[in-house]
N, C-alpha and C positions, 0 to 999 in steps of 0.2 A: 383830601387833596394830597397827592404825592409830589415830592420834589427832591432834588439832590442837593445836599449840603454837607458841610464839614464844620466841626468845632475845632478851633485852633487856639493854642496857647502861645502867647508871645513873650512869656516871662512875667508880664505884669497883668495881663488881661486875658480872659477867655472870651472868645467871640465867635460868632457864626458867619460862615460864608455860604450864601445861597446862590445857586446857579439859576439865572433867569435868561429869558430871550433878550437879544440885543435891543429890541424895540422898547423894552422896559427902561433901559438906561438912556434912551434918546430924549426922554422928558424928565426933568427933575421932579416934577409933580408926580408922575407915574412911579418913579423910583422911590420916593418917600412913601407913597401909598403901599408899595410892595414891602418896604421895610416894616411898616406898621402891621401889615397883614402877617408877616412871618415872625414877628417879635414874640408872640405868645408861645411859639413852639420852642423857644430857647430861654425861657425863664429869666428875663431881664438882661441877657447878654446883648451887647451891641451886635447889630446885624449889618454885614457888608454884602452887597449884591455883586455878582460877577457874571458877565456875559462874555462870550468869545465870538470873534468874527469868523468868516469862512476859512481863514488860515489858522484858526485856533489861538489867535492873539487875544489875551484877556483884557477886559476893561472892568473897572470897579466903581462902585458908588458906596460911600459910607464915610465914617470918621477918617479924617486925613491921616492921622497917625497909623491907623490900621491899614489903610490903603497903601501907605508908604511901606509898611512892613511886608505886605503881600507882594509888592513888586520885587522883593528879594527872595521870595519863596519859590522853590521848584514845585509847581502844582502837580507834577507827576507823582510826587511823594506824599501828597495830602490824602488822608484817609476819608474819601467821599463815601457817603451812604445815602440810601433812599429813606426819606422820612415820610410817614403817613400821618397827617395831622388834620384835625378838624372834622372828624367823623364821630 
């Protein structure tokens, strides 16, 4: 499975941000299932999910402290990469 994600350091915690389709965030149950599915790729780091609407406005699902941190981050400067996991 290939997906786009970034590992971010907020000074206290390293965590992963995984880009998902907006439909994943429309259901809390689906979002939690996605977090569980991506977690092994990041060796115990917290996983925050991110989706963007048609205008590019991001929405997040994850720990509230990390989501709050991400609201102040310019996502254009995040080092995104393609991960290949689960094969």
